[in-house]
N, C-alpha and C positions, 0 to 999 in steps of 0.2 A: 331717850337721849336726844332725838331729833326735836321733841317737844321742848326740852330744856334749852337747846341751842336756838330754836326759833323764838322762844319767849325772851331769852337774853338779848337776842338781836332786836326784837321789838322794843324792849325796854331801853336799849342803847339808843335807838332812834328816838324814842320818847324823850329821853334825857336831852338829846341834841335839840329837839323841838322846844323843850322847856328852858333851855339855857339862855342866859342874857345875850342880847345881840352884840356882836363885836364887829371889827372891821372885816368886811367880806370882799371876796374877789373870785373871779373865774379866770383860769389861765389855761391856754392850750399849749402843750409842749410836744416837740419832736425830739426823741432821744436816739442818736445815731449809734451804730455798732461800735464806733470809735470813741464814744463818750465814756471814758474810763472813770468809774466811780471812785477808784483809789486816788485819782487826781483832783477830787473835789476841793475847791478852794486853793489849789496850788498855783497861784499866780507868780510864785518865785521860780518856777521851772521854765527852761527853754527846751521845747520839744524839737528834737532834730528831725530832718526829713526822713521819710520812711526808708529811704535807701541808705541812710547813714546809721552807724551804731550809736548808742548812748555812750558818752564819754564824761570823765571827771567825777568828782565825789558827789554824794547826795543820793536822793531817792530816784529810782527809775523803774520802768516797766520792762519785763523780759520780752524780747522780740525773736522772731524766727532768725536762724543763722544766715539764711539767704533771702533773696527776693521772693515775695509772694505774688500771685497773679494780680491781686488787688493793689498792693503797695499802699496801704492806707496808713496815714499818720494819726497817732492818738490825738484826741481832742479833749479839752476841758469840758466837763459835763455842764448842762444848763442848771441855773439856780433861780429860785424865787425868794422874795423877801417874806419873812414871817416874824412873829414875836412869840414869846413864851406863852403857852396856853392855847395857841391857835389850833383849831381842829381841821386837819387836811384830809380830804377823801376824794376818790375819783367820782366824777359826776356821770361819767359813762365808762364802761369797761375799756381798758387800754386795748389797742389793736396794733397790727403790724407784724413784722417778722425780721429776724436777723440770722444770717448764715455765719457760722463761726469757723468755717473750714476753707482751706485753699481751694480756689475755683469759685467763680461768680455763680450765684444761683443756688438752687436746692442743695441740701435740705435747710429749711428755715425753721427757727424756733419762734414761738409766739411769746408775748410778754410774761406768761406764767412759767416760761422756761421748759426744760426737758426733765420729766419725771418728778418725783417727790424729793429726791436727794441727788447726790452725784458731784456736788461742788464743795471743795474744802480749800479755801484760799487764805493765805496768811495776810497779816496787816502790812500797811505801808505808811511810813511817816506817822501822822496822827489819826489815820483812818483804820478802823478795825478790820479783822478778817471777815470772811463770809462762809456760812454753812447753809446749803439749801439747794434748790433746783438749779440746774445748769443754765446759765445765760439769761436769767430772769431779770425783769425790770426791778431796780432797787433804788433806795434813797438813803440819804444821810443828812442829819441836821448839823449845822455848824454855827459858831459865833463869828465875829468879824476877824478873828485871828487866822493866820495861815496855819493849817494843821500839819506841822512838821514833826511833832513828837507826841508821846503820851497817848498812844492808841488805847482805847478802852477794850474791854473783853468782847469776844465775838458772840453774837446771838446765834442760836441754833434753830434753824427753820426746817429741820428734818422731822420725820414723824416721831422720833424719840425726844424731840425738843418742843419748841413752840408750835411746830407744824405750820400749815398754811391757812387754817380756818380760824385764827384769832379774830376777834371783833374789834379790839382796840389795842393800841400799842403806843407806849411813850419811851422811845429809845434814848440812850444817853447821847450827848454831843459826840460826833465822830464815830458813831456806831452804825454800821451798815444794816439796813433792814429790808426785808422782802416786801415788794409791792405787787408784783405780778400784774394781773389784770385789774386789781383793786377790789375784788369781790371774793366772798367765801363760796364754798361749794353749795351753800344754801341760798346764794344770790343776795346776800347782804353786803352793802358797801362797807369796807373796813375803814376805820378811822385811825389816823396817825396824829398824835398830839405833840406839839413842839415843846421840848423840855426847857427848863430854866436856862437862860443865857442864849437861847437860839435866836439868830437873826436871819437865817437863810436855810432853805431846804434845797438840796442838790439831788438831781436824779441822774442815774447812769447805769452802766452795765458792769457786773463783776465777771472777769474772765482771767484765764491763765491756761497754760499748756495742760490739756486733759482736764481743765477746770479744777486743777489742784496745785497746791504749792504757791510759789511766788506769783503775784499778779502780773499779767501781761498777755501776749498773743493777740493783741488788738489789730495787728497789721494785716489781717485777712478778714476782718468783720465788715461785711456789706449788708445794707438794709437798715431799718429803723423801727422804733416803736412810737406810737402816738397816744397821748393821754390828755383828757380834759379834767383838770383839777379844780376843786372848789376849796377855798379857804373860808371856814365858818359858813359854808353853804350847805343846804340840804339837797340831796339828789332829787330830781323831778320824777324819777321812775316810781310808779305806784307799786307798793308791795302786792304780792299775790294774795288772793282772798283769804287763805288760811293765815298768812302772816298778818294781814290787815286785821283779822278778827283778834289775834293775839295782841296786836297793838291797842285795839279798843279796850280789851280786858285790862291792859296795863294802864291806860288812861283812866278807866273807871276805878282801879285800885288806888291810883294816885289821888283821885278826887276824894274818895272815901277816907283815905288816910289823912288828907288835909282837913277834911270835915271833922274828924275825930279830935284833931289837935286844936281846932278852933274853939 
């Protein structure tokens, strides 16, 4: 099984190396604990001060009933420009930590979140729900429209679903996907491919009370994650010797295959 996973990872890297060159970019991002992934692209909202309740019709995030020690106001998550077919990956593993509980300081969760499961959040507006590790770094592809309705189905990143060791993923527009630290357990950088119609990638945090139900509870989230993303870039980290050998086998197989066809 490990051999198959390593071979598949090597061939994935091989395919990326052999792919035609596209617009490339390297972007460093900081994602705050208040960067609500469910507010991706929601420039139509006015976010009230942390001490005030949400009022009026429309989509909103659930808050604590009273003041929190942090009194943090939700923020719109950062976004980067992409086009359909772009291959996005971490160039270095994401780092940092966020505390999701009342009181400043420990415990902090890293970008991979807490555990292999534990979060089951519902959709909001045009953004899907989220199933996976608690408090993990997540992303969502969008087009230029404000995502107010038509949320797609929720992807399942628990062990019974996609899990966390997928090598490549092409989610739908508006579909939240797990990023974590950007690597599999075998240390391969994962790839996220922009779907048809995508013009931007948004990175944020999925949160809710107990990490379940309606999205919210961002008003006590202190800390941040940091990630270095490459768009159509290859990580500079050299594969381990065993994985490099598999990559060379893949290269040789590709060469012989092309020779037979010629």
